[in-house]
N, C-alpha and C positions, 0 to 999 in steps of 0.2 A: 504493500500500500504506500501511496505517496505521503511524504511528510512535508508540509508547507509551513512557512513562517506565518504566524497569525498574531494579531494584536491581543494582548492580555486585557480582559474585561476590567481589571482593576488598575490598568495603566493610566496615569494622569496625563490627559492630552488637552487639558484646558488651555486655551490660547494658542495651541499648536495649529499650524495650517495643514489640514489634511487634504491632500490631492487625491480625489476619489474618481477612479476610472469606472464609468458605467456604460451601459449600452442603451442609449436613447434613440436607437435607429428604428423609429416608429413610423407607421404609415401616415402620410399627410394627404389631404385633399383640399385644394384652394386655401392652403395655409392653416387648415384645422387638422388636429390630430384625430384620426378615426379609430384607433385602437390603442389602449393605454397600458396593457399588461406589463410591458417592460419597465414602464415608469413605476407602476404600483409595486412591482417586485422588489425594487431597491429602496422603497420608503422606510422599511424597518431599520436599515443601515443608516440612512440619513438622519432619521429621528434619534437613533442611538447616539450619533455624533453631535447632534444639536443638544441633547441632554448632557453630554460630556463637556459641553461648552467649547468645542473645537471650532476653528474657522474652517468651513467646508468649501473647498474649491472643486467644482465638478467639471470633468472633461469627458467628452463623448464625440462620436461621429454620427453622421446621418447621410444615408444614401451614398452615391458614387460621383461626387463632383470632380474627381480626377485632378486634384491639386489646384482647382480654380474656385473663385468665389461665385457661388451660384445662389442668388437671393432666395429662391424657393426652398433651399435646403439649409437655411439658417436655423439655429437652435432657439431663436427668440421665442417662438410660440410655446416651446417646452418650458421656458422659464416662467411664463404666465400660468401654465397648467400646474407646474410644481408649486408655485406660490399658493394656489388654492388648496392643494393637497396638504401642504405644510402649515397652512394658516399663518404664513408670514411672507414678507416680500423676499423674492429670490432675485438678487442682482444679476444683470447680464452684461457681459462685455463682448463687443463684436470682434475680438481677437483672442488669441490663446497663448502668445508669448510676447515678451518685451517688457520694458521698464514700467509701462502703464499697468500691465497685468500684475507684475510683482508688487507694485505700489498698492493697487486695489486689494490684493490678497492679504496684505498686511493691515490695511485700513479697516476692513470689515470687523465688526464686533464679534466677540465670542458667541458661538451659537448661530451665527448668520451664515447664509449660503450664497455663493457666487457661482454662476454657470458661465463657462467660457465658450467661445464660438466653435463651430464644427471643425474638428481636428483635420478632417480630410480636405479642407480648403487649402491646406499646406501639403504640397507634394512630398515633403520630407517624412510625413507621418507613415505613409505606406512603404516608403523606402527604408524604414527602420533606421533613420538617420541619427547618428550619435550626437551631432551638434544640436539638432532639433530636440532630442530627448533631454540633453543638458539644459536647454532653455526652458523646457516644460518643467523640469525638476526644480527650477528656481521658484516656481509658484507654490511650493509646499515644503513643509518640514518632514512630513512622512507621506508615503504613498500607499493607497489601498486599491487592489484590483477587485472590483465587484462586477466585472464584465466577463463572466465565463464564456458567453457566446462569441466573444472576440478573441479568446485566448488561443485559438488555433492559428492566429495571424502573427507573423513576426513583424509587428508594427512598433513604431517608436514609443507610443503611449502604453504599450502592453508588454513589450519585451526589453528593449534597450534601456528604457527609463529606470529599470530596477538596479542598474549598475551605478546610478548617480544620485540615489536618494534611499533612505531607510524604507524598505518595502515589505508589505504584508498582503496576505490573501484575505479577502472579505468573507464574512460569515456565510452569505448566500453562495458564493463561489465554492467554498469548502463543502457546503451541504450538497451542492450539485455533483461535485466530484465524488463524494462519498457514496451517494446513491448509485451512480453509474458504476463505480468500482465494486460495490456490493453485488451488482448484477452479474459481474464477471468473475467474482471470487468466492463470496460466502453467502450467496442468496439462499433463502429457504426453498427447499425442493418439494414438489416438482416446479421447475421454472419453465415458463412458456414465453415465446416471443411471437407477437403478431406483427408481421412486417409487410408493408406495401410500398407504393411509389411507382413512378412510371418506368424507371430504368433499372434493370437488374445490375448493369455494369457499375453503377454508383454504389450499390449495396453489397457487392461481392465480398469485400474485405470484412464487413460487419458480419455477414452470414458465415463466412469461414471461421471467424473468431467465436461467434456465439454458438454455432452448432456443436462445438466441442464441450460446451458448458451447460447446455440446456436440454431438457427432456423432449420438448416439442417446439417446432417452428411452423407457424401458420402463415402461408403466403396468400395475400389478398390484393385487391386493386388491380391496376394495369400490369403490375409485375406478375401476377398469377397467369395472365394471358400467355406469357412466354412459356410457362410450364404446361399449360393446357395444349398449346400448339405443339410443344415438344413431345407430348404424349400421343400425338397423332390426331387430335380433334381439330375441326374447323373452328376458327375464331372470327370468321366473317371480316368485317371492316374494323375490328377492334384494334386499339393501340397496342403495339408490341415493339420490341427492340430487335432489329435484324442481326443476323450472324452471331448469335449468342449460344449456339448449340453446345459448344465445348464447355462453356460456363455452367449451363444447366445440367449437363452430364456430370460435371465435377461436383456440383452441390449435391445432386441426388446420391452419388456414390459416397461422398463424405458423410452424409446423414446416416447412411446404412452402416458405414465403418464405425461411426461414433455412437451408434444406437440412439440417434436423435430422430424422433417421429416427424416426418415432413408431411404436413397437412395442406392439401390443395382444395379449391372449390369443387363440389360435386354437381352443383347446379348454379345457374346464374340468371340475372335479370337482363334481358336484351331489349333493344329498341332499334328502329330504323334510323332515328336521329334523336337529338337531345330534347326535341319538343314533343315527341310522340309518347304514347303510353308504354310502360314496361311490360314485358311478358316473361313469365317464369319458364325456363327451359333446362332440360338436362343437357350435358355436354354433347351428346350424340345428335341433338336436334338443332344445333346452331346453323343458321343459313348463311349464305355468302354475303348477304346485305345486312346482317345483324351487327350491332355494336354491343359489346358486353359492358354494362354500366353499373352493375352491382352484383353482390353474391345472392344466391337463392335461399329459400326457407330451410332446405335440408342442411346446407352449409352453415347457416346461422345457428341451427340447432346443434350441430356438431361442435362449432366454436364455443357455444354456450356451455356445453358439457365439459369441454377442455378447461374453460375458465373456472367452472365449478370445482374441478379437482386440483387446480393449480394453487400454489402458495405464493408464487411471485410471478408477475406479468410485466412484460415490456411491450408497449404498443407504439409502433412507428409506421404510419401510413394508413390512410382511410381504406375502407373496404370497397368503396365505389365513388361515383361522381356525386358526393354528398351535397354539393352546393345546390343541386336541383332536388326538390322534395321527392319526386318520383323515384329517385335513385339513392336516397339517403337512408333507407331502412336498415341495411346491413351495418353501416357505421353507427347508426343510432342505437341498435340493439347491443352491439359490442360495448359501446360506451356505458349504456345503462346496466348491463350485466356486470361489467368490471366495477362500476360504482356500487352496485348492490352488494357484491361480495367483499369489496374493500370495507364497507360500513358494517356488514353483518358477520363476516367470516375472517376478519383480520388479514385479508389478502393484501400483499404489498404490491401496489400498482404504480408503474412509472410510465409516463408518456412523453414523447418528444417529437419535434418536427413541426414546422409551420402549419401544414394542412391538418395534421392530427389535432393540434391545439385548437385550430379554428373549428373543427368538427365537434370536439369536446365542449367548447364554448357554445356552439349553436344548439347542442342538445341539453344544455343546462347542467352539465356534469363537471364543471370546473372544480367544485369542492368535493368531488367524489373519488379523487385519486390521491394516493400517498404523496406523489411528487409529479409535477408537470414542468418539463424543461422548456423554456422559451428559446433556448439556443438551437441553432440548426447544425451547421458544419462542425462546431466544436463538440456537440453532443454525439454526433455520428463518428467523428474521428477518435474520440476517447473510447467509445464502444468498440471501435475497430482495433484498439490497442496502440494507437499512434501516440507519439510524444508531442504535446502541445507546447509551443514556444513560451506562451504566457504563463503556463503552469511550471514549466521547467525553470523559468527565471525566478520562481518563488520557493523552489525546493530547498530543504535543509540538507546540506551535504554532511553526512556523518562519517 
């Protein structure tokens, strides 16, 4: 297990400038924030620092401005939203390094919050520039990384900065890492992974890592189409990834070798297009013009039975095109069943990935999981067993 530097709860940080790296990469429409879970997630850390009477200087990125100042990607709207959440004024500066920033970081009162401008307006951020990291470090006395979702990036505010300032891992970051590592090391058995997504090639590393450690892997969503086609069934016009036969063969054989039960859909919901009504079909009845858009009743029943007997579940990838009501039943029933068992049977349930989180929110199950990760790439890369630059930078070398 990783051992990371963390701030002692009893450490006196009153009056200290805490440079807090967060992920405020939230969706915006016409300058308004449309989804706030990433902001809400870090509120306990900010409130903790406010109570400790630290001076809180927040740094984040938003979007992909590619080193240029893009007005619609300013963090200014987030400072206003944060002010409401914290019930106090959050200062905003339209820059992130320089004498003015250092001056303001010193001037704010104990317990006050200052948000700096989008880090990615500076090209040096994504280049992991040493000089940029040194300038950023001047804005604080200590640094806390509370941006797990960015920690797979070797960027200046995540990786290089830790060499120039006393640095610690945040409570939420540690929590996320511990949950993911628990899945791959000492999870309560039986362990099940329900995994979807459109491309199998992006998940091959995760599958190869997980199938050695889990009793069951359930493949759903567009990823399942690849397996259905590989087994010789017609998938009509359904989404699938070409030239992946060797990968599919490899996964199937590895599951057998490692005694991991590979579960695929037995029936599906198809339609001629996204606007038409869904039809329940067994795999041998799929036509050339059919689109597979959800899992069928028999498959839902089988997955529910697997959830019922599992002690730990990882869910990454919806079961169908859940954005449309007609094709949301599979994902909805999975979310509800995991929620029910988490609450009634002490199931440990972990979910991650943007579409999965969106589905869970849509079905009103956000409070029914043990842990929901808002991280995308970092969540998947840690599951895959990769070393994340932002995490490595905070490791205690014994």
